[in-house]
C-alpha positions in Angstrom: 164.1 -31.3 -29.8 164.6 -33.2 -26.6 162.0 -32.5 -24.9 163.3 -30.7 -21.3 163.5 -33.1 -18.4 163.7 -32.3 -15.1 165.2 -34.4 -12.3 162.9 -35.3 -8.9 164.8 -32.9 -6.1 164.8 -31.0 -9.0 161.0 -30.3 -9.5 160.4 -31.3 -6.3 162.1 -28.0 -5.2 160.6 -25.6 -8.2 157.1 -26.2 -7.3 157.8 -25.5 -3.7 159.6 -22.0 -4.9 156.0 -21.8 -7.5 154.2 -22.1 -3.4 156.3 -20.0 -2.1 156.2 -17.0 -5.0 152.2 -17.3 -5.1 151.6 -17.2 -1.3 154.3 -14.3 -0.9 153.3 -12.0 -4.0 149.7 -13.4 -4.2 148.6 -14.3 -1.7 147.4 -17.6 -3.4 147.5 -20.6 -2.1 148.9 -23.0 -4.9 148.4 -26.4 -4.2 151.1 -29.1 -5.6 149.3 -30.6 -8.2 148.3 -26.8 -9.7 152.2 -25.7 -8.9 153.7 -28.8 -11.0 151.1 -28.5 -13.7 152.3 -24.4 -13.8 156.2 -25.8 -13.6 155.4 -28.2 -16.1 153.6 -25.7 -18.3 156.6 -22.7 -18.0 159.1 -26.1 -18.3 157.4 -27.0 -22.5 156.8 -23.0 -22.9 159.7 -20.8 -22.3 161.8 -23.4 -21.6 163.5 -24.0 -24.6 163.4 -20.1 -25.2 165.9 -20.0 -21.8 168.0 -22.8 -23.0 168.7 -21.5 -26.6 169.2 -18.2 -25.1 171.6 -20.4 -23.1 173.7 -21.4 -25.8 173.5 -18.5 -27.6 175.4 -17.0 -24.1 177.6 -20.0 -24.3 178.3 -19.7 -27.8 179.8 -15.7 -27.3 181.7 -16.5 -24.5 183.6 -19.3 -26.1 184.3 -17.2 -29.6 186.1 -14.9 -27.0 188.2 -17.0 -25.7 189.0 -18.5 -28.9 189.6 -15.2 -30.7 192.0 -14.9 -27.3 193.3 -18.6 -28.2 194.0 -17.5 -31.3 196.2 -14.2 -30.9 198.4 -16.3 -28.5 198.9 -18.5 -30.6 200.2 -15.8 -33.4 202.1 -14.9 -30.6 204.2 -17.8 -31.2 204.5 -17.7 -34.1 208.0 -17.4 -36.1 209.1 -15.8 -38.8 210.3 -17.8 -42.0 213.2 -17.0 -42.8 213.5 -15.4 -46.7 215.3 -17.0 -49.1 
């Protein structure tokens, strides 16, 4: 499985969010280097679980939509004439 890569803007925004969280909730300053290190750890270790759950959720949603589509197509069927 490929490594989860984040765009530069996204990484920077997430690093700021981690820093804000540490300041607000833990009353601790988190430097940019430490925040980046933490983000890399969370992305590598937890990211695949969230990614896989997202895939499962998408598959479930798609399956439900396909069931509706299949029912709609079945309603369009015409009876075949008997000989």
